[in-house]
Residue frames as a rotation matrix with the C-alpha (Angstrom) as fourth column:
MET 1
0.600 0.800 -0.015 0.03
0.800 -0.600 0.007 0.03
-0.004 -0.017 -1.000 0.01
LEU 2
-0.659 -0.695 0.288 1.20
0.716 -0.696 -0.044 3.47
0.231 0.177 0.957 -0.89
ILE 3
0.444 0.809 -0.385 -0.42
0.870 -0.492 -0.031 6.43
-0.214 -0.321 -0.923 0.74
TRP 4
-0.666 -0.730 0.154 0.21
0.745 -0.641 0.183 9.80
-0.035 0.237 0.971 -0.78
ASP 5
-0.249 0.521 -0.816 -1.22
0.486 -0.662 -0.571 13.31
-0.838 -0.539 -0.088 -0.81
ASN 6
0.512 0.567 0.645 -1.69
0.805 -0.055 -0.591 14.16
-0.300 0.822 -0.484 -4.42
ALA 7
0.226 -0.515 -0.827 1.11
-0.061 -0.855 0.515 16.56
-0.972 -0.066 -0.224 -4.59
PRO 8
0.784 0.266 -0.561 1.93
-0.533 -0.173 -0.828 17.57
-0.318 0.948 0.006 -8.09
TRP 9
-0.273 -0.893 -0.358 5.31
-0.961 0.273 0.052 15.68
0.051 0.358 -0.932 -8.23
HIS 10
-0.425 0.158 0.891 3.47
-0.210 0.940 -0.267 12.49
-0.881 -0.301 -0.366 -7.44
LYS 11
0.577 0.737 0.352 1.86
0.170 0.313 -0.934 12.76
-0.799 0.599 0.055 -10.84
CYS 12
0.115 -0.624 -0.773 4.93
-0.829 -0.490 0.272 13.38
-0.548 0.610 -0.573 -12.90
GLN 13
0.590 0.119 -0.798 5.81
-0.704 0.558 -0.438 11.06
0.394 0.821 0.413 -15.88
GLU 14
-0.599 -0.776 -0.197 8.53
-0.551 0.578 -0.602 9.23
0.581 -0.252 -0.774 -13.98
VAL 15
-0.683 0.303 0.664 5.99
-0.578 0.331 -0.746 8.17
-0.446 -0.894 -0.051 -11.35
LYS 16
0.439 0.841 -0.318 3.34
-0.808 0.214 -0.549 7.29
-0.393 0.498 0.773 -14.06
ASP 17
0.223 -0.364 -0.904 5.93
-0.776 0.496 -0.391 5.12
0.590 0.789 -0.172 -15.65
PHE 18
-0.812 -0.507 0.289 6.89
-0.550 0.502 -0.667 3.47
0.193 -0.700 -0.687 -12.54
LEU 19
-0.364 0.734 0.573 3.26
-0.568 0.312 -0.762 2.56
-0.738 -0.603 0.303 -11.73
ASN 20
0.629 0.442 -0.639 2.93
-0.777 0.331 -0.536 1.02
-0.025 0.834 0.551 -15.18
THR 21
-0.406 -0.797 -0.447 5.71
-0.752 0.569 -0.333 -1.45
0.520 0.201 -0.830 -14.41
ASP 22
0.032 0.448 -0.894 5.00
0.198 0.874 0.445 -4.95
0.980 -0.191 -0.060 -13.04
LEU 23
-0.673 -0.322 -0.666 6.22
0.703 0.002 -0.711 -3.81
0.231 -0.947 0.225 -9.52
GLY 24
-0.954 0.300 0.029 4.14
-0.299 -0.931 -0.211 -0.58
-0.036 -0.210 0.977 -9.67
LYS 25
-0.199 0.901 -0.385 1.08
-0.543 0.226 0.809 -2.54
0.816 0.370 0.444 -10.62
ARG 26
-0.272 0.047 -0.961 1.37
0.565 0.816 -0.120 -4.44
0.779 -0.576 -0.248 -7.41
LEU 27
-0.981 -0.127 -0.147 0.92
0.194 -0.675 -0.712 -1.29
-0.008 -0.727 0.687 -5.41
TRP 28
0.162 0.986 0.033 -2.50
0.933 -0.164 0.321 -0.25
0.322 -0.021 -0.947 -3.95
LEU 29
-0.789 -0.427 0.443 -2.71
0.337 -0.902 -0.270 3.55
0.514 -0.064 0.855 -3.89
ALA 30
0.209 0.744 -0.635 -4.52
0.976 -0.202 0.085 5.50
-0.065 -0.637 -0.768 -1.22
ASN 31
-0.465 -0.373 0.802 -4.84
0.551 -0.832 -0.068 9.01
0.693 0.411 0.593 -2.18
THR 32
0.028 0.374 -0.927 -5.42
0.921 -0.370 -0.121 11.86
-0.388 -0.850 -0.355 0.49
PRO 33
0.912 0.288 0.293 -6.05
0.384 -0.850 -0.360 15.45
0.145 0.441 -0.886 -0.09
ALA 34
0.096 -0.958 0.272 -2.94
0.434 -0.206 -0.877 17.58
0.896 0.202 0.396 -0.59
TYR 35
-0.779 -0.137 0.612 -3.77
-0.470 -0.519 -0.714 19.52
0.415 -0.844 0.340 2.83
SER 36
0.229 0.844 -0.485 -5.59
-0.094 0.516 0.852 17.35
0.969 -0.149 0.197 5.30
PRO 37
-0.591 -0.622 0.514 -4.74
-0.507 -0.210 -0.836 18.20
0.627 -0.755 -0.192 8.81
GLU 38
0.190 0.784 0.591 -7.88
-0.981 0.127 0.146 16.51
0.040 -0.608 0.793 10.00
LEU 39
0.744 -0.005 -0.668 -6.31
-0.194 0.955 -0.224 13.19
0.639 0.296 0.710 8.93
ASN 40
-0.260 -0.963 0.067 -3.34
-0.311 0.018 -0.950 13.77
0.914 -0.268 -0.304 11.11
ARG 41
0.614 0.548 -0.568 -3.80
0.228 0.565 0.793 11.46
0.755 -0.617 0.222 14.18
SER 42
-0.433 -0.891 -0.138 -1.09
0.482 -0.100 -0.870 13.05
0.761 -0.444 0.473 16.25
GLY 43
-0.807 0.104 0.581 -2.14
-0.465 -0.720 -0.515 14.07
0.365 -0.686 0.629 19.64
GLU 44
0.379 0.924 -0.055 -4.95
-0.718 0.332 0.612 11.57
0.583 -0.192 0.789 19.87
PRO 45
0.086 -0.278 0.957 -4.86
-0.882 0.425 0.203 9.09
-0.463 -0.862 -0.209 22.62
SER 46
-0.611 -0.311 -0.728 -3.66
-0.687 0.664 0.293 5.55
0.392 0.680 -0.620 21.58
């Protein structure tokens, strides 16, 4: 699993090319908004 924030550099051609390789196709991508402080779990009790 790969979690990323949809930053522009995550969408460059080099990343797209990698995701089209056999190894890249084995990844499951979980996209989050570019700015999402509400998803930051720091400070919450464990």
